[in-house]
MARTI-145754 format. One record per residue: x, y, z of N, C-alpha, C in turn. Coordinates in steps of 0.2 Angstrom, whole numbers, padded with zeros to 4 digits, always signed. Example, Ala and Ser with C-alpha at 12.3 -4.5 7.8 and 13.67 -1.06 7.14 Angstrom:
residues 2
+0066-0028+0039+0062-0022+0039+0066-0016+0039+0064-0011+0035+0068-0005+0036+0064+0000+0039
//
This chain:
residues 109
-0085+0135+0007-0084+0128+0008-0077+0127+0007-0074+0122+0010-0067+0120+0009-0066+0117+0002-0061+0118-0001-0060+0116-0008-0060+0108-0008-0061+0106-0014-0061+0099-0016-0055+0096-0014-0049+0099-0016-0043+0096-0015-0041+0095-0007-0043+0100-0004-0042+0100+0004-0046+0095+0007-0053+0094+0005-0057+0089+0008-0054+0082+0006-0052+0081+0000-0049+0075-0002-0043+0073+0002-0038+0078+0003-0032+0077+0007-0034+0075+0014-0039+0079+0017-0041+0078+0024-0044+0071+0025-0048+0068+0020-0051+0062+0020-0045+0056+0020-0041+0057+0015-0035+0053+0015-0031+0052+0021-0030+0058+0024-0026+0058+0030-0030+0054+0036-0036+0055+0036-0041+0052+0041-0041+0045+0041-0041+0042+0035-0042+0035+0034-0036+0031+0033-0030+0035+0032-0024+0032+0031-0022+0027+0037-0021+0021+0035-0019+0016+0040-0024+0012+0044-0031+0014+0042-0036+0011+0046-0038+0004+0044-0038+0003+0037-0040-0003+0034-0038-0003+0027-0035-0008+0025-0033-0008+0018-0039-0008+0013-0045-0010+0015-0051-0011+0011-0054-0004+0010-0052+0001+0014-0055+0008+0013-0050+0012+0009-0054+0014+0003-0050+0018-0001-0054+0025-0002-0050+0030-0002-0053+0037-0003-0052+0039-0010-0057+0040-0014-0056+0041-0021-0058+0048-0023-0057+0051-0029-0058+0057-0031-0064+0057-0036-0069+0053-0035-0075+0052-0039-0079+0058-0040-0080+0062-0035-0084+0068-0035-0081+0073-0041-0074+0073-0041-0071+0077-0046-0072+0074-0053-0071+0068-0053-0072+0065-0060-0079+0065-0063-0084+0066-0058-0091+0067-0060-0093+0074-0061-0088+0078-0062-0089+0085-0064-0088+0090-0058-0086+0088-0052-0085+0092-0046-0091+0095-0043-0097+0093-0045-0103+0095-0042-0105+0090-0037-0105+0092-0030-0106+0087-0025-0113+0084-0024-0117+0082-0029-0124+0080-0028-0123+0072-0027-0126+0070-0021-0125+0064-0019-0128+0059-0023-0134+0060-0026-0137+0056-0031-0133+0054-0037-0129+0059-0039-0124+0057-0045-0119+0052-0043-0116+0053-0037-0111+0048-0035-0114+0041-0033-0120+0041-0030-0123+0035-0029-0125+0031-0035-0128+0035-0040-0130+0031-0046-0124+0029-0050-0118+0032-0050-0112+0030-0053-0109+0024-0049-0109+0024-0043-0106+0018-0039-0111+0012-0040-0117+0012-0040-0122+0007-0041-0121+0004-0048-0120+0008-0053-0119+0006-0059-0112+0002-0060-0107+0005-0058-0100+0003-0059-0099-0004-0055-0102-0004-0049-0101-0010-0044-0108-0013-0043-0111-0016-0047-0118-0019-0046-0118-0025-0041-0112-0028-0040-0112-0034-0036-0111-0031-0028-0111-0025-0027-0110-0022-0020-0116-0019-0018-0117-0019-0011-0122-0016-0008-0119-0009-0005-0123-0004-0006-0120+0003-0003-0125+0005+0002-0122+0009+0007-0125+0012+0013-0123+0019+0013-0128+0023+0014-0127+0031+0015-0128+0032+0022-0123+0034+0026-0123+0035+0033-0124+0043+0034-0129+0045+0038-0131+0052+0039-0133+0053+0046-0133+0059+0048-0136+0061+0054-0143+0062+0054-0147+0062+0059-0154+0063+0059-0156+0070+0057-0151+0075+0058-0152+0081+0056-0152+0082+0048-0147+0079+0045-0147+0079+0038-0153+0075+0035-0155+0069+0038-0161+0066+0036-0167+0070+0036-0168+0074+0042-0174+0078+0042-0174+0083+0037-0168+0085+0034-0168+0090+0028-0168+0086+0021-0169+0080+0021-0169+0076+0015-0173+0079+0009-0179+0082+0011-0183+0085+0005-0179+0090+0001-0174+0093+0004-0170+0099+0001-0165+0096-0004-0164+0089-0003-0158+0086-0007-0161+0085-0014-0156+0085-0018-0158+0083-0025-0159+0076-0026-0165+0074-0029-0167+0067-0030-0166+0062-0024-0168+0064-0018-0167+0060-0013-0171+0053-0013-0177+0053-0016-0180+0047-0017-0176+0042-0022-0173+0045-0026-0169+0040-0031-0163+0038-0026-0160+0042-0022-0155+0039-0018-0157+0033-0013-0163+0034-0010-0166+0029-0006-0168+0023-0010-0169+0023-0016-0171+0017-0020-0164+0013-0022-0158+0017-0021-0152+0014-0024-0148+0011-0018-0148+0014-0012-0144+0012-0006-0148+0011+0000-0145+0008+0005-0148+0007+0011-0146+0014+0016-0151+0016+0019-0149+0022+0023-0148+0020+0030-0143+0023+0033-0141+0022+0041-0141+0029+0043-0146+0030+0048-0147+0037+0051-0146+0036+0058-0141+0040+0060-0138+0041+0067-0142+0047+0071-0144+0045+0077-0147+0051+0080-0142+0057+0082-0144+0063+0082-0140+0068+0083-0144+0072+0089-0140+0076+0092-0143+0080+0098-0140+0079+0104-0143+0082+0110-0140+0081+0116-0140+0074+0119-0145+0070+0117-0146+0063+0120-0142+0058+0116-0138+0060+0111-0134+0055+0107-0127+0055+0109-0125+0049+0108-0118+0048+0110-0113+0050+0105-0116+0052+0099-0112+0055+0094-0111+0063+0095-0105+0066+0094-0105+0073+0095-0110+0077+0091-0113+0082+0094-0118+0086+0090-0115+0091+0087-0111+0089+0081-0108+0094+0077-0110+0092+0069-0111+0097+0065-0112+0096+0058-0106+0097+0054-0106+0094+0048-0101+0095+0044-0100+0102+0042-0105+0106+0041-0105+0113+0040-0101+0116+0045-0102+0115+0052-0099+0118+0057-0091+0116+0057-0090+0110+0055-0083+0107+0055-0079+0111+0050-0082+0112+0044-0079+0116+0038-0078+0123+0040-0083+0126+0044-0082+0133+0046-0076+0134+0051-0076+0129+0056-0070+0129+0061-0063+0128+0057-0063+0124+0052-0057+0123+0048-0055+0130+0045-0060+0133+0042-0058+0139+0038-0056+0145+0043-0058+0144+0049-0056+0149+0054-0050+0147+0058-0047+0141+0056-0041+0139+0060-0042+0136+0067-0048+0135+0068-0050+0132+0075-0050+0124+0075-0047+0121+0080-0047+0114+0080-0051+0111+0085-0055+0115+0089-0059+0113+0094-0066+0116+0094
//
């Protein structure tokens, strides 16, 4: 897996200049560096109770949700937005795992 600092840098580059309301934070690191989504969701909901949160994921990740740590808790705290994946989808059929593997191999396509 790509290091936390590399992922943080890539995210900041990607969102730079898009919208002043979008902020890329290092909360994962502040929460111990373990990338469990439920920990992050729980923290955000507690810290910002006035906000509504959405978890955006592909249908492939949603199909694997039983393997996630405390997914039922995540569903109780945020709204899910599930995008279709696959050949009939307008969204490119590539997973985050594939993207990380391509980055590690120095491929950009």
